[in-house]
Biopython code that builds the backbone (N, CA, C, O; Angstrom):
import numpy as np
from Bio.PDB.StructureBuilder import StructureBuilder

atoms = [
    (1, "MET", "N", (314.766, 23.190, 63.208)),
    (1, "MET", "CA", (315.691, 22.338, 63.927)),
    (1, "MET", "C", (316.004, 21.111, 63.075)),
    (1, "MET", "O", (315.123, 20.569, 62.407)),
    (2, "VAL", "N", (317.237, 20.687, 63.104)),
    (2, "VAL", "CA", (317.681, 19.497, 62.391)),
    (2, "VAL", "C", (317.172, 18.260, 63.108)),
    (2, "VAL", "O", (317.183, 18.200, 64.338)),
    (3, "ARG", "N", (316.729, 17.282, 62.347)),
    (3, "ARG", "CA", (316.328, 15.999, 62.930)),
    (3, "ARG", "C", (317.602, 15.237, 63.278)),
    (3, "ARG", "O", (318.404, 14.938, 62.392)),
    (4, "LEU", "N", (317.798, 14.920, 64.553)),
    (4, "LEU", "CA", (319.011, 14.235, 64.977)),
    (4, "LEU", "C", (319.071, 12.816, 64.426)),
    (4, "LEU", "O", (318.058, 12.124, 64.322)),
    (5, "THR", "N", (320.271, 12.411, 64.082)),
    (5, "THR", "CA", (320.551, 11.024, 63.728)),
    (5, "THR", "C", (321.650, 10.539, 64.661)),
    (5, "THR", "O", (322.279, 11.333, 65.361)),
    (6, "SER", "N", (321.875, 9.246, 64.667)),
    (6, "SER", "CA", (322.935, 8.715, 65.524)),
    (6, "SER", "C", (324.287, 9.281, 65.114)),
    (6, "SER", "O", (325.115, 9.596, 65.969)),
    (7, "LYS", "N", (324.517, 9.413, 63.801)),
    (7, "LYS", "CA", (325.804, 9.932, 63.324)),
    (7, "LYS", "C", (326.003, 11.394, 63.706)),
    (7, "LYS", "O", (327.097, 11.784, 64.112)),
    (8, "LEU", "N", (324.952, 12.206, 63.581)),
    (8, "LEU", "CA", (325.066, 13.616, 63.981)),
    (8, "LEU", "C", (325.340, 13.738, 65.469)),
    (8, "LEU", "O", (326.140, 14.573, 65.892)),
    (9, "THR", "N", (324.679, 12.911, 66.262)),
    (9, "THR", "CA", (324.877, 12.963, 67.713)),
    (9, "THR", "C", (326.304, 12.573, 68.079)),
    (9, "THR", "O", (326.931, 13.220, 68.917)),
    (10, "LYS", "N", (326.811, 11.524, 67.457)),
    (10, "LYS", "CA", (328.199, 11.105, 67.723)),
    (10, "LYS", "C", (329.191, 12.179, 67.279)),
    (10, "LYS", "O", (330.171, 12.450, 67.973)),
    (11, "ALA", "N", (328.933, 12.788, 66.120)),
    (11, "ALA", "CA", (329.832, 13.841, 65.625)),
    (11, "ALA", "C", (329.819, 15.047, 66.561)),
    (11, "ALA", "O", (330.866, 15.628, 66.844)),
    (12, "ALA", "N", (328.640, 15.418, 67.037)),
    (12, "ALA", "CA", (328.537, 16.544, 67.966)),
    (12, "ALA", "C", (329.258, 16.236, 69.279)),
    (12, "ALA", "O", (329.929, 17.100, 69.843)),
    (13, "ARG", "N", (329.117, 15.004, 69.759)),
    (13, "ARG", "CA", (329.841, 14.625, 70.985)),
    (13, "ARG", "C", (331.340, 14.715, 70.773)),
    (13, "ARG", "O", (332.070, 15.161, 71.658)),
    (14, "ALA", "N", (331.805, 14.292, 69.595)),
    (14, "ALA", "CA", (333.240, 14.354, 69.313)),
    (14, "ALA", "C", (333.723, 15.799, 69.318)),
    (14, "ALA", "O", (334.777, 16.095, 69.881)),
    (15, "LEU", "N", (332.969, 16.700, 68.698)),
    (15, "LEU", "CA", (333.357, 18.118, 68.698)),
    (15, "LEU", "C", (333.377, 18.700, 70.109)),
    (15, "LEU", "O", (334.240, 19.513, 70.442)),
    (16, "ALA", "N", (332.424, 18.279, 70.929)),
    (16, "ALA", "CA", (332.356, 18.780, 72.306)),
    (16, "ALA", "C", (333.373, 18.095, 73.216)),
    (16, "ALA", "O", (333.672, 18.591, 74.302)),
    (17, "GLY", "N", (333.905, 16.947, 72.767)),
    (17, "GLY", "CA", (334.828, 16.190, 73.605)),
    (17, "GLY", "C", (334.106, 15.460, 74.721)),
    (17, "GLY", "O", (334.671, 15.234, 75.791)),
    (18, "TRP", "N", (332.852, 15.090, 74.471)),
    (18, "TRP", "CA", (332.018, 14.459, 75.478)),
    (18, "TRP", "C", (331.882, 12.964, 75.240)),
    (18, "TRP", "O", (331.883, 12.495, 74.102)),
    (19, "THR", "N", (331.767, 12.230, 76.331)),
    (19, "THR", "CA", (331.350, 10.835, 76.270)),
    (19, "THR", "C", (329.821, 10.821, 76.266)),
    (19, "THR", "O", (329.182, 11.855, 76.461)),
    (20, "ALA", "N", (329.249, 9.654, 76.044)),
    (20, "ALA", "CA", (327.791, 9.531, 76.131)),
    (20, "ALA", "C", (327.322, 9.857, 77.551)),
    (20, "ALA", "O", (326.251, 10.435, 77.738)),
    (21, "ALA", "N", (328.129, 9.485, 78.547)),
    (21, "ALA", "CA", (327.781, 9.796, 79.941)),
    (21, "ALA", "C", (327.791, 11.308, 80.177)),
    (21, "ALA", "O", (326.945, 11.828, 80.904)),
    (22, "ASP", "N", (328.745, 12.012, 79.565)),
    (22, "ASP", "CA", (328.786, 13.478, 79.684)),
    (22, "ASP", "C", (327.519, 14.098, 79.093)),
    (22, "ASP", "O", (326.891, 14.962, 79.705)),
    (23, "LEU", "N", (327.154, 13.638, 77.887)),
    (23, "LEU", "CA", (325.948, 14.160, 77.244)),
    (23, "LEU", "C", (324.721, 13.884, 78.095)),
    (23, "LEU", "O", (323.846, 14.741, 78.219)),
    (24, "SER", "N", (324.649, 12.718, 78.671)),
    (24, "SER", "CA", (323.538, 12.369, 79.551)),
    (24, "SER", "C", (323.467, 13.328, 80.735)),
    (24, "SER", "O", (322.394, 13.822, 81.081)),
    (25, "SER", "N", (324.607, 13.585, 81.345)),
    (25, "SER", "CA", (324.666, 14.456, 82.507)),
    (25, "SER", "C", (324.240, 15.885, 82.163)),
    (25, "SER", "O", (323.484, 16.510, 82.907)),
    (26, "VAL", "N", (324.727, 16.391, 81.042)),
    (26, "VAL", "CA", (324.441, 17.774, 80.661)),
    (26, "VAL", "C", (323.005, 17.935, 80.160)),
    (26, "VAL", "O", (322.359, 18.943, 80.448)),
    (27, "SER", "N", (322.508, 16.960, 79.421)),
    (27, "SER", "CA", (321.182, 17.081, 78.801)),
    (27, "SER", "C", (320.040, 16.597, 79.691)),
    (27, "SER", "O", (318.894, 17.010, 79.514)),
    (28, "GLY", "N", (320.352, 15.721, 80.647)),
    (28, "GLY", "CA", (319.306, 15.128, 81.467)),
    (28, "GLY", "C", (318.620, 13.947, 80.801)),
    (28, "GLY", "O", (317.640, 13.422, 81.329)),
    (29, "VAL", "N", (319.123, 13.523, 79.645)),
    (29, "VAL", "CA", (318.582, 12.362, 78.947)),
    (29, "VAL", "C", (319.313, 11.121, 79.466)),
    (29, "VAL", "O", (320.533, 11.142, 79.632)),
    (30, "ALA", "N", (318.586, 10.067, 79.715)),
    (30, "ALA", "CA", (319.180, 8.859, 80.280)),
    (30, "ALA", "C", (320.321, 8.331, 79.412)),
    (30, "ALA", "O", (320.231, 8.315, 78.184)),
    (31, "HIS", "N", (321.381, 7.906, 80.067)),
    (31, "HIS", "CA", (322.541, 7.358, 79.368)),
    (31, "HIS", "C", (322.132, 6.193, 78.468)),
    (31, "HIS", "O", (322.592, 6.099, 77.330)),
    (32, "ASP", "N", (321.281, 5.317, 78.965)),
    (32, "ASP", "CA", (320.821, 4.175, 78.168)),
    (32, "ASP", "C", (320.077, 4.626, 76.918)),
    (32, "ASP", "O", (320.193, 3.990, 75.871)),
    (33, "THR", "N", (319.324, 5.704, 77.009)),
    (33, "THR", "CA", (318.598, 6.236, 75.850)),
    (33, "THR", "C", (319.585, 6.731, 74.796)),
    (33, "THR", "O", (319.410, 6.469, 73.606)),
    (34, "ILE", "N", (320.606, 7.436, 75.226)),
    (34, "ILE", "CA", (321.619, 7.948, 74.298)),
    (34, "ILE", "C", (322.364, 6.796, 73.638)),
    (34, "ILE", "O", (322.553, 6.796, 72.421)),
    (35, "ARG", "N", (322.785, 5.824, 74.420)),
    (35, "ARG", "CA", (323.521, 4.676, 73.860)),
    (35, "ARG", "C", (322.647, 3.874, 72.897)),
    (35, "ARG", "O", (323.125, 3.428, 71.854)),
    (36, "SER", "N", (321.403, 3.693, 73.229)),
    (36, "SER", "CA", (320.484, 2.954, 72.368)),
    (36, "SER", "C", (320.272, 3.687, 71.045)),
    (36, "SER", "O", (320.249, 3.064, 69.984)),
    (37, "PHE", "N", (320.120, 4.995, 71.110)),
    (37, "PHE", "CA", (319.938, 5.802, 69.906)),
    (37, "PHE", "C", (321.196, 5.780, 69.038)),
    (37, "PHE", "O", (321.119, 5.574, 67.827)),
    (38, "GLU", "N", (322.340, 5.992, 69.660)),
    (38, "GLU", "CA", (323.589, 6.033, 68.895)),
    (38, "GLU", "C", (323.946, 4.681, 68.279)),
    (38, "GLU", "O", (324.595, 4.630, 67.234)),
    (39, "SER", "N", (323.530, 3.600, 68.911)),
    (39, "SER", "CA", (323.845, 2.270, 68.372)),
    (39, "SER", "C", (322.858, 1.839, 67.293)),
    (39, "SER", "O", (323.102, 0.867, 66.578)),
    (40, "GLY", "N", (321.751, 2.554, 67.177)),
    (40, "GLY", "CA", (320.752, 2.196, 66.184)),
    (40, "GLY", "C", (319.643, 1.300, 66.709)),
    (40, "GLY", "O", (318.705, 0.985, 65.976)),
    (41, "ARG", "N", (319.735, 0.885, 67.972)),
    (41, "ARG", "CA", (318.662, 0.057, 68.548)),
    (41, "ARG", "C", (317.361, 0.839, 68.602)),
    (41, "ARG", "O", (316.282, 0.279, 68.411)),
    (42, "THR", "N", (317.467, 2.147, 68.865)),
    (42, "THR", "CA", (316.326, 3.054, 68.848)),
    (42, "THR", "C", (316.526, 3.992, 67.668)),
    (42, "THR", "O", (317.575, 4.626, 67.553)),
    (43, "LYS", "N", (315.537, 4.087, 66.794)),
    (43, "LYS", "CA", (315.679, 4.891, 65.571)),
    (43, "LYS", "C", (315.395, 6.375, 65.777)),
    (43, "LYS", "O", (315.961, 7.215, 65.077)),
    (44, "THR", "N", (314.528, 6.705, 66.727)),
    (44, "THR", "CA", (314.178, 8.105, 66.963)),
    (44, "THR", "C", (314.159, 8.391, 68.455)),
    (44, "THR", "O", (314.070, 7.484, 69.283)),
    (45, "LEU", "N", (314.244, 9.659, 68.770)),
    (45, "LEU", "CA", (314.143, 10.131, 70.150)),
    (45, "LEU", "C", (312.797, 10.810, 70.335)),
    (45, "LEU", "O", (312.191, 11.264, 69.365)),
    (46, "THR", "N", (312.332, 10.882, 71.558)),
    (46, "THR", "CA", (311.133, 11.683, 71.814)),
    (46, "THR", "C", (311.491, 13.144, 71.541)),
    (46, "THR", "O", (312.662, 13.520, 71.583)),
    (47, "ALA", "N", (310.486, 13.953, 71.266)),
    (47, "ALA", "CA", (310.717, 15.375, 71.008)),
    (47, "ALA", "C", (311.389, 16.050, 72.207)),
    (47, "ALA", "O", (312.256, 16.908, 72.041)),
    (48, "VAL", "N", (310.983, 15.658, 73.399)),
    (48, "VAL", "CA", (311.566, 16.239, 74.622)),
    (48, "VAL", "C", (313.051, 15.892, 74.724)),
    (48, "VAL", "O", (313.870, 16.764, 75.014)),
    (49, "ASN", "N", (313.407, 14.618, 74.488)),
    (49, "ASN", "CA", (314.808, 14.210, 74.575)),
    (49, "ASN", "C", (315.642, 14.847, 73.470)),
    (49, "ASN", "O", (316.773, 15.272, 73.708)),
    (50, "GLU", "N", (315.088, 14.914, 72.269)),
    (50, "GLU", "CA", (315.831, 15.533, 71.163)),
    (50, "GLU", "C", (316.106, 17.010, 71.458)),
    (50, "GLU", "O", (317.214, 17.498, 71.233)),
    (51, "ARG", "N", (315.107, 17.706, 71.956)),
    (51, "ARG", "CA", (315.272, 19.120, 72.291)),
    (51, "ARG", "C", (316.309, 19.295, 73.400)),
    (51, "ARG", "O", (317.116, 20.222, 73.344)),
    (52, "ALA", "N", (316.299, 18.422, 74.400)),
    (52, "ALA", "CA", (317.266, 18.510, 75.506)),
    (52, "ALA", "C", (318.693, 18.299, 75.002)),
    (52, "ALA", "O", (319.617, 18.986, 75.438)),
    (53, "ILE", "N", (318.869, 17.359, 74.093)),
    (53, "ILE", "CA", (320.202, 17.090, 73.542)),
    (53, "ILE", "C", (320.683, 18.269, 72.693)),
    (53, "ILE", "O", (321.825, 18.707, 72.826)),
    (54, "VAL", "N", (319.820, 18.774, 71.831)),
    (54, "VAL", "CA", (320.193, 19.912, 70.982)),
    (54, "VAL", "C", (320.524, 21.131, 71.853)),
    (54, "VAL", "O", (321.484, 21.850, 71.577)),
    (55, "THR", "N", (319.739, 21.357, 72.889)),
    (55, "THR", "CA", (319.984, 22.489, 73.794)),
    (55, "THR", "C", (321.328, 22.346, 74.502)),
    (55, "THR", "O", (322.055, 23.326, 74.661)),
    (56, "ALA", "N", (321.656, 21.140, 74.923)),
    (56, "ALA", "CA", (322.945, 20.898, 75.593)),
    (56, "ALA", "C", (324.104, 21.184, 74.647)),
    (56, "ALA", "O", (325.079, 21.829, 75.031)),
    (57, "PHE", "N", (324.001, 20.707, 73.420)),
    (57, "PHE", "CA", (325.065, 20.973, 72.445)),
    (57, "PHE", "C", (325.145, 22.465, 72.116)),
    (57, "PHE", "O", (326.238, 23.015, 71.983)),
    (58, "ASP", "N", (324.002, 23.110, 71.986)),
    (58, "ASP", "CA", (323.976, 24.547, 71.699)),
    (58, "ASP", "C", (324.721, 25.324, 72.785)),
    (58, "ASP", "O", (325.503, 26.227, 72.487)),
    (59, "ALA", "N", (324.473, 24.968, 74.034)),
    (59, "ALA", "CA", (325.150, 25.638, 75.150)),
    (59, "ALA", "C", (326.654, 25.380, 75.138)),
    (59, "ALA", "O", (327.427, 26.185, 75.656)),
    (60, "ALA", "N", (327.068, 24.260, 74.547)),
    (60, "ALA", "CA", (328.495, 23.915, 74.465)),
    (60, "ALA", "C", (329.154, 24.507, 73.213)),
    (60, "ALA", "O", (330.340, 24.284, 72.969)),
    (61, "GLY", "N", (328.383, 25.260, 72.425)),
    (61, "GLY", "CA", (328.962, 25.899, 71.246)),
    (61, "GLY", "C", (328.958, 25.036, 70.001)),
    (61, "GLY", "O", (329.746, 25.263, 69.083)),
    (62, "ILE", "N", (328.074, 24.045, 69.962)),
    (62, "ILE", "CA", (327.959, 23.159, 68.814)),
    (62, "ILE", "C", (326.679, 23.514, 68.065)),
    (62, "ILE", "O", (325.609, 23.600, 68.667)),
    (63, "ALA", "N", (326.785, 23.722, 66.754)),
    (63, "ALA", "CA", (325.621, 24.052, 65.926)),
    (63, "ALA", "C", (325.349, 22.918, 64.955)),
    (63, "ALA", "O", (326.271, 22.324, 64.395)),
    (64, "PHE", "N", (324.083, 22.630, 64.768)),
    (64, "PHE", "CA", (323.671, 21.650, 63.772)),
    (64, "PHE", "C", (323.361, 22.381, 62.478)),
    (64, "PHE", "O", (322.692, 23.415, 62.484)),
    (65, "ILE", "N", (323.844, 21.847, 61.380)),
    (65, "ILE", "CA", (323.663, 22.452, 60.065)),
    (65, "ILE", "C", (322.552, 21.682, 59.355)),
    (65, "ILE", "O", (322.650, 20.466, 59.189)),
    (66, "PRO", "N", (321.488, 22.387, 58.932)),
    (66, "PRO", "CA", (320.406, 21.684, 58.262)),
    (66, "PRO", "C", (320.825, 21.159, 56.889)),
    (66, "PRO", "O", (321.810, 21.606, 56.301)),
    (67, "GLU", "N", (320.052, 20.210, 56.408)),
    (67, "GLU", "CA", (320.229, 19.663, 55.064)),
    (67, "GLU", "C", (320.148, 20.819, 54.065)),
    (67, "GLU", "O", (319.188, 21.589, 54.060)),
    (68, "ASN", "N", (321.163, 20.921, 53.234)),
    (68, "ASN", "CA", (321.178, 22.002, 52.242)),
    (68, "ASN", "C", (321.636, 21.481, 50.888)),
    (68, "ASN", "O", (322.223, 22.218, 50.095)),
    (69, "GLY", "N", (321.372, 20.238, 50.633)),
    (69, "GLY", "CA", (321.825, 19.627, 49.390)),
    (69, "GLY", "C", (323.128, 18.874, 49.567)),
    (69, "GLY", "O", (323.457, 18.001, 48.764)),
    (70, "GLY", "N", (323.870, 19.202, 50.608)),
    (70, "GLY", "CA", (325.136, 18.538, 50.873)),
    (70, "GLY", "C", (325.076, 17.645, 52.092)),
    (70, "GLY", "O", (326.081, 17.051, 52.481)),
    (71, "GLY", "N", (323.908, 17.545, 52.696)),
    (71, "GLY", "CA", (323.751, 16.721, 53.886)),
    (71, "GLY", "C", (323.806, 17.552, 55.150)),
    (71, "GLY", "O", (324.464, 18.591, 55.201)),
    (72, "ALA", "N", (323.112, 17.086, 56.159)),
    (72, "ALA", "CA", (323.131, 17.744, 57.462)),
    (72, "ALA", "C", (324.495, 17.547, 58.105)),
    (72, "ALA", "O", (325.232, 16.633, 57.733)),
    (73, "GLY", "N", (324.835, 18.394, 59.064)),
    (73, "GLY", "CA", (326.121, 18.265, 59.725)),
    (73, "GLY", "C", (326.166, 19.016, 61.039)),
    (73, "GLY", "O", (325.151, 19.520, 61.519)),
    (74, "VAL", "N", (327.358, 19.084, 61.617)),
    (74, "VAL", "CA", (327.591, 19.820, 62.861)),
    (74, "VAL", "C", (328.848, 20.637, 62.705)),
    (74, "VAL", "O", (329.736, 20.292, 61.926)),
    (75, "ARG", "N", (328.920, 21.720, 63.450)),
    (75, "ARG", "CA", (330.126, 22.536, 63.447)),
    (75, "ARG", "C", (330.208, 23.315, 64.742)),
    (75, "ARG", "O", (329.230, 23.438, 65.480)),
    (76, "LEU", "N", (331.402, 23.842, 65.005)),
    (76, "LEU", "CA", (331.581, 24.724, 66.143)),
    (76, "LEU", "C", (331.023, 26.101, 65.786)),
    (76, "LEU", "O", (331.206, 26.581, 64.667)),
    (77, "LYS", "N", (330.351, 26.722, 66.732)),
    (77, "LYS", "CA", (329.821, 28.078, 66.499)),
    (77, "LYS", "C", (330.973, 29.068, 66.532)),
    (77, "LYS", "O", (331.999, 28.837, 67.171)),
    (78, "GLU", "N", (330.778, 30.177, 65.826)),
    (78, "GLU", "CA", (331.757, 31.257, 65.911)),
    (78, "GLU", "C", (331.701, 31.847, 67.303)),
    (78, "GLU", "O", (330.639, 31.923, 67.921)),
    (79, "LYS", "N", (332.853, 32.260, 67.784)),
    (79, "LYS", "CA", (332.897, 32.844, 69.126)),
    (79, "LYS", "C", (332.747, 34.326, 69.043)),
    (79, "LYS", "O", (332.758, 35.006, 70.070)),
]
sb = StructureBuilder()
sb.init_structure("model")
sb.init_model(0)
sb.init_chain("A")
sb.init_seg("    ")
for serial, (resi, resn, name, xyz) in enumerate(atoms, 1):
    if name == "N":
        sb.init_residue(resn, " ", resi, " ")
    sb.init_atom(name, np.array(xyz, "f"), 0.0, 1.0, " ", f" {name:<3s}", serial, name[0])
structure = sb.get_structure()
């Protein structure tokens, strides 16, 4: 699993067309936690919250691309 960063989370939300409130609703992670992480006030998420966010994006068809020399990223899954 890719280690989430604030930039990856924001990029994934953009691909999904979600607000932070949408991500909170779908993942079950508190809106304040998501906003704090994305703003950089919080540097890491708990393992439970990170897994919930990744699972929510996965269900929405968003895949995280691991570091492969070109940097980690996000993309839409093939249908």
